[in-house]
N, C-alpha and C positions, 0 to 999 in steps of 0.2 A: 688189455685194459679197456674198461668201458668208456664210451664217450660221455656218459652221464657223470663219470667221476673225473673232475677237472683238476684233481690235486696232483697228478703226475702224468707224464706222457704215456701214450698208448704203447710205445715200444720199449718202455722201461722194463728191466728184468724183474720177474716176479718169483723166480724160483727160490729166493732167499726166505720167503714166507711160506708157512704151511698152507695148503689149500683149505678153504673154509666152506666149500660147497661141493656136492657131487660133480657138478659141471667142471669145477676147477680140477678135480681129480682126473677127469677125462682129458682135460686140456693140458695137464702138466706132463712135460717130457719125463720118461722113466726108462728103466732098462728094457721095457717092452718096445718093440719097434712099431710105433704107431703108423709109420708109413706103410708097413706091410699090412697092418690092420685095416687102414683105409683102402688100400688096394684090394684086399680080400672082400671088404664090404661092397666095393664098386663092381668087382667081378661077380659076386653073388647077386647083386642087384640086376646086372645085365642078364645073368643066367635066368633069374626069375622072370624078367621081362620077356625073354625069348622062349622060355620053357613053359610058362603058365599063362601069362597075359596074352601073348601072341597067338597061341592056338585058339583061345576064346574069341579074340578079335577076328581071326580068319574065318572061324565058323559063322560068325554073325555077318560076314560080308560076302560069303560065297553065294552063288545064284539062288540056292535053295534056303539060304538063311535070311538074316535081317539086312537086306541091302539098303544102304542109306546114302552117304555122300560121295563115295568114290566114283561111281559111274559118270557123274558130271565132269570130273577131272579127266577121266579117260577120254570122254567124248570131246572135251576141249582140245586135247592133244591130237585126237583123230581128225577133227575138222582142220586143224593147222597143217597136218601132213597132206591132206587132200586139197587144201586151198579153197575150201567151200566157205569162205568168210561171210558170204551173204546169209548163211544159215547158222551162224554160230550161236545166236541168241534166240530163245523161244518167243512166241507171239503171246503177249499177256492177254488174258480173257477180260473183256469189258466188265467193269463193275466189281472186279475182284478186290477183296480187302486184304489179301495175304500176299506173301512173297511170290513173284512169278517163277522162281526156281522150283516151287512145289508142283508136283505132277497135276494136281487138280486145278491149278491157277493159271496154266498156260498151255499152249499147243506147240508141239515140236514142228520145226520147219522141215521141208521135204528131204533135203540132203542129210540133215541130222538124223531123221528117223530111218532113212535108208542105211546109212553107215552103222547106226546102232544095231539094226537087224542083221546086217552082214557080219558084224564082229561079235554078235551074241552078247551084247551089253544089256544087262537087266534094266527094266524100267524103274527109274528113280528120279531124284532131283536133277534139274536141268542146269546147264552151264550159265552162270550169271556173274562170273568173276570179271575183273578188268581184262581188256583185250590182250595185254602182254602176257598174262598168265597162260593163255592158250599156247604160246610159243614155249614157255617154260615147261609145259607138260608134254611136249613132243616125245621125250625119251620114254614116258609111260606108255604111249600109244604105239611104240615100235614093237611091243611084246603083245602076245595074245592076252585077252582080258584076264583069264584065270591066273596066268603067270604074273601079269602086271600087278594085280591086287596083292599077291603074296609079297612081292618085292616092296610094294608101297607100305604095307602094314609093318614089315620088318624095319623099313627106314623110319617110320613113325615111332616104332618102339624104341629104336636107338636114340632118336631125338628126345623122347620123353625121359629116357635114362640120362641123356646129356643135360637136360634141364635140372634133373635131380642132382647130378654131379656138381653143377654150377652152384646150386643152393648150398651144398656143403662147402664149396670153395668160398662163397661169400661169408660164411661164418668165420672161416680162418682169416679172411681179409679184415673182418671187423675186430677180431681179437688180436690181430697182428702176430700170429704164430700158428704153427701147425697144431692140429688137435684131433684126437680120436673122434670127436663129435662130428667132424666132417664126414667120415664114413658112415656113422650112425644116421645122420640126416639123409644122406643119399639113399641108403637102404630103406629107411623109413618112408620116404616119399614114394619109392617104387611099390611099397606094400599098401599104399593108400587106395581105398576103393575108387576115389576120383581119378587116380592115374590109370587104373585098369579100364574104367568106363570111357576115358578119353580116346582110347584106341578103337572102341567098338564102331564108331560112326565112319571111320576111314577119312576123317576130315583133316584139314591143314593144321589143326590145333596143336598137336605135339611139336610140329616143326616151328610154328610161330612162338611157342613157349620157349623153345631152345634159343631161337633167334633173339627173343627179348632178353634172355639172360646174357647172351653175347653182347648185346647193345649196352647193357648196364656195365659190363666189364670194360668194354671199349671206351665208354664215356669216362669212366674213372681213370683209365690209363691214358687218356687223351690220344687214342688211336683213331684219328678222324676218318681215314679211308675205310678202315675195317668197320667202324660204326656205321658209316653211310651205306656200306654194302649190306650189312645185316638188316639195317632198318628199311632199306629199299625193298629187299626180298619179302620181309615180313609185311610191309605196307601193301605190296602188290597182292599178297595172298589174303590179307584180312584188314586192310586199311589202318592197322594199328600205328603206323608211322606218324599219324596226325598228333599223337601225344607228345612227340619229341619236338614239335615246333615251339611250344611254350617253354619247354625245358631248355632247349638250346639257346633261346633268346635270353632267358633268365640267367643262364650260365655264361653268357657272352661268348659262346663257342661258335663264332662266325665262320670259321673254316669248316667245321663239321657241318654246319647248316648249308654252306655253299656246296660242299661235296654231295650232300644228300639231294639238294635241289638240282644240281648239275646231272647227277646220275639218273634222277627221275625224269628229267627232260630228255636225256639221251635215250632212255628206255622207250619213251613215247615216240620219239623220232624214228628210232630203229623199227619199232612196230608198225608205224605208218608206212615206212618204206617197203615193208614186207606185205602187209595186208591191206593197205590203203586206209582211207578215213571212214569207210562204211561201218566197220565194227564199233568204232568210237561213237559215231552218230547213233547207232542202235543202242549202245550201252547207256547213253544219256537217259533214254526212256526207262531202261531196266533199273538204273540206279535210283531214279526218282521213286520207283515202286518198292524197291528193297529198303528204302529209308522209312517205311511205315512200320509202326509197332505191330508185333505179332500178338493178337489178342483173342484168337479163336480157341477157347478152351475145349470145345467139342472136338477140335481137330488135333490139337497138341497143347498140353498144359505144362510144358517144360520151361517156358521162358522165365528167366530169373530177373529180368530187368524191372526197374521201377514202374515202367508203363504197365506191365502185366500185374504187378502188385496193386497198383491203384485201380486197375480194371476189376479186381476182385470185389472192390467196394462199390464201384460205380455201375458195373454191369451194363455198359453201353459201348458199342463198337460202331464207328470210331468214338473215342472219348469226346465228351463235350468240349467246345472251344475254350471255355474258361479253365477247365482242368488241364487241357493241353498247354495253354499259355502259362499256367502256373508251373508245370513241370519244366517247360523250356526256360522259364525265368530262373528256376532253381538250378538248372543245368549251367546257365551262363554265370549266375552268382557264384556257384561252386568253382567254376573254372577261373573266374576273376580272383577269388580268394586264394586258390592254390597258386596261381601265377604271382600274386602279391607276396605270398610267403617265400616263393623261390627267388623273386626279383630283389628282395631285400638283402640277399646274401652277397658278400663280396666275392670276387673271383677266387681268392685264396681259400675261402670257406669250403669250396667244392673238393678240396684235397681230403676232406673227411668222407670216407666211403659211405658212412651211414646217411649223409645228406644226399648223396647221389642216388642211393637205393631208395630212400624215402621219397624223393622227388618223383622218380620213375614209378614207384608203387602208387603214389597218390593219383597220378595221371592214368595208370592202367585201371585203377578202380573207378575213376571218373568215367572212362570210356565204357567199362562194363555196365555200370549202373544206369547210364543214360542211353545206352545203345538200344535201337529198336528191338533187337533180339540178343539175348544173353543165354545161350544154351548151356546146360550143365557141364558139357565138356570144355567150355571156355574157362572154367575154374582152373584148368591146368596152367593158364597164364599166371596164376598166383603162386604156383608151386616153387618157382625159382626164388621167391621171397621168403620161403620157410626158414632158410638159414638165418636171414635177418630177423625173422620173428623169434627164433630161438634165442638169438643174441639179445633182442629187446626184452625177452622174458627174464633176463638176468639183471635188468636195470633197477626197476622199482616194483612194488607190489601191484600198482595199477597197470603198468605195462605188462606184467606177468599174466594178470587176469585177461587183459585184452588179447595178448598174443596167443595164449592157450585157447581161448574161445575162437579166435580166428582160424587156428590150425584145425580145430574140431569141425568148423563149418567148411573149410577147404576140403576136408577129408570125405565129406558126405557125398552120396547117401551111403549108409552102412548096410542097408538091405536093398531089396529090389525097389522098383519105383512105386509099388503099391503098399508095402507094409514095412514096419520097422522105424527106428529112429531116423529122423531127417528124410523120411520118404516124401515123395512128391504129392501125397494125398493128405498130409497132416499139416494144416495151417496152424501157426504161421511159420513153422520150421521147414515147410516145403520150399521156402525161399532161402535155402541155406547158401546158395551162391550170392544172393544179394546181401545177406548178413555177413558173409565172409568179406565181401568187398567193403562194406560199411566199416567193419572193425579194422581192416587193414588201412583204410583211409584215415580213421581216427588216429591210429598209431603213427602213420606217416606225417600227419599234420602236427602231432605232438613233437615228433622228432625235428621237424622243420622249425618249430618254435624255440627249440633248445639251442644253446650256444654251441657251435661246432668246435671240434678240437683244432687248435692252431696248426698251420701247415707243417711247421717244424716238428710238431709232436708226433706226427705220423710218418716221419722219416722222409718227406718229400721236399726237396729244396725249393725255395722261392724262384719263380720265373718272371 
């Protein structure tokens, strides 16, 4: 039953009435075994990921192909194995306007360069992650580079598939029953061009997308330790855990917040005990430089963030101070507004799964829109929300239009980066990632403004 329909509980039996929409036909139990159907869709989705998407991603990451993000991860683990902590981070070039992880914007330190040559690691982006991440990547560096990258891309493919599976699961959570649509959603996400592209870079993105879906599930189920574990790992990889601070405070989930803070402090203390404070001191300088918007269109025009969109009109790098201050003010205003919408909820209101998903969706979009860099593969963070978007499309005509448009933009680009619908060369549709985040945020704000289903209506006892 829909949250928008307050006339009866979500768990009320509906089989006594004939279905009125094609979606209801898919969701209605029948003689067909929809469990087998969903399982078949999930198996087929995994087969497609491993049989089609994976080989393309591997080709684009082998030394003779398009090497991008993975070498920096491998080198982080390599430095950790050899204990060359003083050379973990590159030396930023003076006056550089771009990210020091880029090969043209920094210089490798001696031990880093020597180990990269000894282990035949291609020249690519340099390690600029949090110091504890180097320890997390030690297993990668225990293998030869060419073997390690194959294992890594396989793992990323499975995580992307897991995020798609969770999207279908969220749809069933929202309708409060099993549905054939769950399998259809999972299979559909795997077939999206954006899912395929997310693997090409060898980045953390598929892993973080899967972890975000597990965070949403754990938040709703009140699994504090599990939530803190997933959020911590995702946060170390891509800083995304910052979005959960306002959410946990608004939800009054103090135990989850305490677990997350405690695990974060523990990870830092353990890292310091192993590597000393040197890498953390060096990271302070690196982090200050990575926090600058990527605006060099001659070098890379992929950035989907608001900063890059505004730069297209201003054409000044760095942006003028008044423009920068205006964007920062909009960022804080948006954050305050989202927190206000979440904080007005009573604790029992969070028993409605649509509220939990909407709150997380709004903060993910806020992070993407105002991040200094929003690469196209970060769109994968939005794919676990597609099950919720499909459910929203069943509510009203307005939500249907917004949800369908959001899914269209999440799916882009449909062709390569130079030609075709939603390509990176055709303004303003070249900012398909930004438009996707804007539409998802509008839908999440709309959902947070609506009255949630009472706790008893979703079958969860009061606590």
